[in-house]
N, C-alpha and C positions, 0 to 999 in steps of 0.2 A: 504493500500500500503506499502511496506517495505521502510526503510530508509537507506541511505548511508552516509558516512562521506564526508564533503566538506571541502577541505583545502583552507584556504585563508592566503597567506604569508603577512607579515607586509608590504611589498611594495605596495600591493593592497590598503590597508587601508589608508595608508599615502598618496597615490596618490590621493584617493577620498577625504581624509580631506583637502589636498592642492588644489584640483580642483573640488569642489563640483558639478559643472556643466561641466564635462570633455568633450572635443571634441572627445576623444577616450575613450569608455567605457571598462571596464575589460570584458574579456571573460572567458568562462568556457570550460576546456577540460574534458569531461565527458566520464566515463566508467560505466558498469553496477554496479560496486562495489564502485566507488568512484568518486568524481568530484574535480578538481583543478581550483581555480581562478588564472588568470594570466593576462599579458599585453603583447602587441607586441612592440618590441623595435625599430620599424622604426619611432617612434615619440619621440621627444626630452624629454619631460616631463615623458612619460613612461620609457624610457631608464634610466633617471636620478633616477626615483624611485627605479628601480631594481639594478643599478650599483652604486648607491651614497652613500649607508649607510651600514655599517657592520652588522645591524640588519635587513636588508632588508627580509632575509628568515626565521625569526622567525614565525613559523606556528601557525595559528589560526584555530581551528577545530569546526565545528557544524554539525548538522545532518539535512539532507534534503530529501525530497521525491525522491525515485528512479524513474528513467525514463526507462521503460522497451523497449524503442525503441534505447537505446544507446548500442554500441557494447560492447562485453565482452573483457576483457584484460585477456590472459592466466595466470594461477598462476605462471608458470615459469617466463614469461615476467615480472610480477609484482614483484616477488621476485628478478629478475635480476635488474630491475630499481632501487629498494630500495638499493640493493648491490652497484650499481654504484655510487648512492648518498653518500653512507656511505664511499666508497673508496676515492671519490674526496675531502672529507671534512676531511680526516686524518690530525691531527695537525703535524705542523712542517716540512711539505713537500713542495717544490716548485711546481709550476703548472705543470712543466715538469715531475717531478717525480709522481705527481698524475695522470697525463696521461698515464705514463708508467705503474704504478701499474694498472690502469684501464684496459690497453691493455693486460697485462699478465693475469688478472683475466678473462677477456672476452675469450681469448685464450684457458684457462683452461676449461671454461664451454662449449665452442664449441666442445671440445673433449669427453664431457660426453655424454653416451647414453640418447636419449630422454625419454626412458621408464624405466630409473633407478628409483627405488621406493623411494629412499631417495634423490632425486635430489634437492628438495626444500630445505631440511635441509642443503645440501652441499652448496648451493648457499648462503644461509643466513650465513653460517660460514666463507666464503671467506674474507670479510672485516677485520675480526679478524686476519685471517692468514696473509693478506696484512700488517696490523698494526705490527705483530710480524716481519715480514721480514724487514720492515721499522726500527723498533727499534733495530734489531740486525745488521743493516748495510747491509744486504743481498741485498735489493732492490737497494740501491745506488750502490753497487758494480757491480751488473749485468747491471744496466743501464749505468754506465761508460764504460763497455766493449762491448757496442754495436758498430759494425763497423761503421766508418764514410762515409756515402754515401751522395752524393749531386745530385744524378740522378734525384730526383723529386723536390727537393727544388729550383734548378736553373730554370728549365723550368715553375715551379709554379709562381715564381717571375715574369717572362715574361708574363705568362698568366694573372697576375694581371691587366697589362695594357690594357687588352682586355675586362675587365668586364664592365657591364653597370651600373656604379655607379651613384648615383644621388647626385651630389655636391650641389645641393641646400640645402639639408640636413645639410651641414656644416655651423657652426656659422660664422658669418661676421668676416673676418680677412684677413691680407695680403696673408696668404697661401692659402685662399679659392681660389686663381687665378693661383698661382703657382704650388700647389700640383697636381691638375688634369693634367697639362701639363707635369710635371715630371713623373707622372704614365704612361701617355699615351705613353711616349717614351720608357717604358719598353717592349712594344710589338714589338719594332723594333730591338731589341738586337740580336747579333750573339752569338755563343758559348762562345767565349772568354769574351764578354762583361756580359753574364750571370753568368760566374764564377766570374768575378771581382765584379759585383754588389751584388752576394750572400755573398761574403766575407766582403764586406763593410757594408752590412745590419746587419749581424752577429756581427761585431764589434761594430756598433752604438747601437745595442740592448744591448751588454754586458756593454758598457761604460755609455751610456746615458738613454736607455729605461729602464733598470731595476732600475735605479736611480730615474726616473721619477714617478715611481710606488711604490717606497720603503716605502713612507709614507702613502699609500692607497692601500695596497695589497688585500684589499677585492673586488676591481673591477674585478680583474681577476677571483678570487674564485667565486664571485657572478655570473659572466658571464658563468662560467663553470657550476656552480649548475642549473642556469636558463635553459641552454640547456637540461640538463638531466631531470630536472623537467617539463619544458614546452612541450618537445618533447616526454615525457615518454620513453626516450632513454634506450635501443636501439630498441624499438618497431618500425617497418616499414612495410608498406604494400607490398613493392616490394623489398627493399634492405636488404642485409644480415646484420648480426651483425657486422662483420668485415668492410663492406663497410661503415656502419654509423659511426664506430670508426674512420676509415680513413678520412671520411668527416669532423667530428668533429675536428680531429687534424689538418687537412688541413686548416680550418676555423681560428683556433688559430694562425696558421703560416701566414695566409694572413693578419690577423689583426695585428700581431707583424710587419709584413713587412710594412704595412701602417704607423704605428706610427715610425718605424725607418726611413722611407723615410722622413716624417715630421721632424724629428730631424737631418738629415743628414746636413743641412746648420746651425747647432747650434741654430735652433729655440727652443723655450721652449713650453710646452703644459700647458694650463690651464685646469681647472676641465671642463669648458664648451666646450673646444675644444676636450677633450678626449671623453665626453660623445657624442658629436656630430660626431665624427669619427666612434664610435661603431654605431651610428644611421645610418650613410651612408652605413656601412657594412650590417646592418640587414635589411636596406631598399632594398638592392640588393637581400639578401637571400628570400625575399618575392615577388620579382618582377616577372613579366611573364617571362622575359628573362633568369632567374635563371637556369631553368631546363636545357635548351640548353647549356649554359655556364658551368653548373656543368658537363654535359656529356662530354664536351671538357676537362675539368679538370681530369675526370676520365680516360680518354684516355692517360694521362701521367703516370698512375700508372703502376708499375711493377706488376708481376703476383702475388707476395706475399704481400697482402694489409697490413698485420700486419707489415712486415718488412718496407714497405714504409711509413707507419705511424711513426714508430719509428724514421725513418731517418729525420724527420722533427722536433724532439724535441732536444732542445738545451743541449749540454753536455759540 
């Protein structure tokens, strides 16, 4: 039987080392040509293992027996997944610029003919092109020229109040009781209240949110890399590449809104509280109600999914 590469990030090894008899066992995302070891982030210890260390994604590789029953991953989607991982780990860029570069790259790939003979080579070359655009300032200039649109961000904040979030995942603290009430009230906002809340949350993130994560920037980088690695982004059985991208950016926006709502009353965030808030959100992503509630979120989207996603990035 043939062998394939099995990737095991350092976060899996450290999790097993810290929890030799874990409640949650690591899982494998398997394709015919490779297998990826990973964890689900709806458990605090798993979430902390993935987000808590800047070395979490150091990859260990071993060879394992291939399983012929697993599904194939197309060469194009495999190359695109690797390119997305390369782009979002470009050094010296904010998370928003990385997401913007990711969107620009995906938009370009979407316009290429599927039968182009050099398609794989072109996809593989795109991260270097994005790095060049970043180094010469073109990426930042185009990003700053994006039109300011709030048509999606405002109703998305209100929709946050209607999500089935499991607050039992939140670590014990005084905000465990006040934050759910605060968020539930978002669903009752009118248009004027939506506009005011959007402005307030943007200001809180700029002044307090970014400062909160300034000494631990790897948390957001790790989360973004995790989503691309664990989901083999942008592979999906039913959603288009641009829909997957919009969903990813929307999730980052919703998470930032959660953190900004926490900080609005000048509360601080400990490491445990940060990890548990990610855990609350990830628990929703894997909950049965998520599919229906995601469909409601997609109904808020403008026809241009790429522009909708760009509108959620902070400039």
